[in-house]
C-alpha positions as CSV (number, residue, x, y, z in Angstrom):
1,M,0.0,0.0,0.0
2,A,1.3,3.4,-1.0
3,K,2.0,5.9,1.8
4,M,0.7,9.5,1.7
5,I,2.5,12.4,3.4
6,K,1.0,15.8,4.3
7,L,3.1,18.9,4.1
8,Q,2.2,22.5,4.8
9,M,3.3,25.6,3.0
10,G,3.3,28.7,5.1
11,K,4.4,32.3,4.8
12,G,7.7,31.4,3.2
13,G,5.8,30.2,0.2
14,F,7.4,28.1,-2.5
15,T,11.1,28.2,-1.8
16,S,14.1,26.1,-2.9
17,G,14.2,24.6,0.7
18,F,10.6,23.5,0.3
19,M,11.3,22.0,-3.1
20,N,14.3,20.1,-1.7
21,N,12.1,18.8,1.1
22,L,9.5,17.7,-1.4
23,K,12.1,15.9,-3.6
24,N,13.6,14.1,-0.5
25,R,10.1,12.9,0.6
26,F,9.4,11.5,-2.9
27,A,12.8,9.8,-2.8
28,D,11.7,7.7,0.2
29,K,10.7,4.2,-0.7
30,G,6.9,3.7,-1.0
31,I,5.9,7.4,-1.1
32,E,3.6,8.0,-4.1
33,N,1.3,10.8,-2.8
34,I,2.0,14.0,-1.1
35,R,-0.6,16.6,-0.1
36,V,0.6,20.1,0.3
37,G,-1.8,22.3,2.3
38,L,-1.6,26.1,1.9
39,L,-1.9,27.8,5.2
40,K,-3.6,31.2,5.6
41,T,-0.2,32.9,6.0
42,S,0.7,31.9,2.5
43,S,-1.0,33.3,-0.5
44,R,-4.6,32.1,-0.8
45,N,-4.8,33.2,-4.5
46,K,-5.9,30.3,-6.8
47,E,-3.9,31.5,-9.8
48,E,-0.7,31.7,-7.7
49,M,-1.4,28.2,-6.2
50,K,-1.8,26.8,-9.8
51,K,1.5,28.5,-10.7
52,W,3.2,26.9,-7.7
53,A,1.8,23.5,-8.6
54,D,3.0,23.8,-12.2
55,E,6.4,24.8,-11.0
56,M,6.6,21.9,-8.6
57,V,5.7,19.3,-11.3
58,A,8.2,21.0,-13.7
59,K,11.0,20.6,-11.2
60,L,10.1,17.1,-10.1
61,G,9.9,15.7,-13.6
62,P,7.6,14.0,-16.2
63,N,6.5,11.2,-13.8
64,Y,4.5,13.6,-11.6
65,T,1.0,15.1,-11.8
66,Y,-1.0,17.3,-9.5
67,K,-4.6,18.0,-8.7
68,I,-5.9,21.1,-6.8
69,I,-8.5,20.4,-4.2
70,G,-9.6,23.5,-2.3
71,Y,-6.4,24.9,-0.8
72,T,-4.5,21.7,-1.1
73,I,-2.2,20.5,-3.9
74,A,-2.2,16.8,-4.3
75,L,1.0,15.5,-6.0
76,R,1.2,12.0,-7.4
77,K,4.3,10.1,-8.5
78,W,3.7,7.6,-11.4
79,R,5.9,4.8,-12.6
80,K,5.9,6.0,-16.2
81,A,6.0,9.5,-17.6
82,R,2.6,11.2,-18.1
83,E,1.7,13.6,-20.9
């Protein structure tokens, strides 16, 4: 069974440190799903949240997709590259 991790993005927003943490979490064995919750201290702008999600997937690679649910970005790692 695949594990799911929940992370929170606060007032620091999308930084290189957050991205490194995200990459390290996906590198752990058995991690396929990560949910990133946006706190009220981060921007609650839907367009900015979509921009951050696009940037995360671009930096992670072609095997990753995302889905925005409310103020949460659900990231998924696939075995094969997605189009």
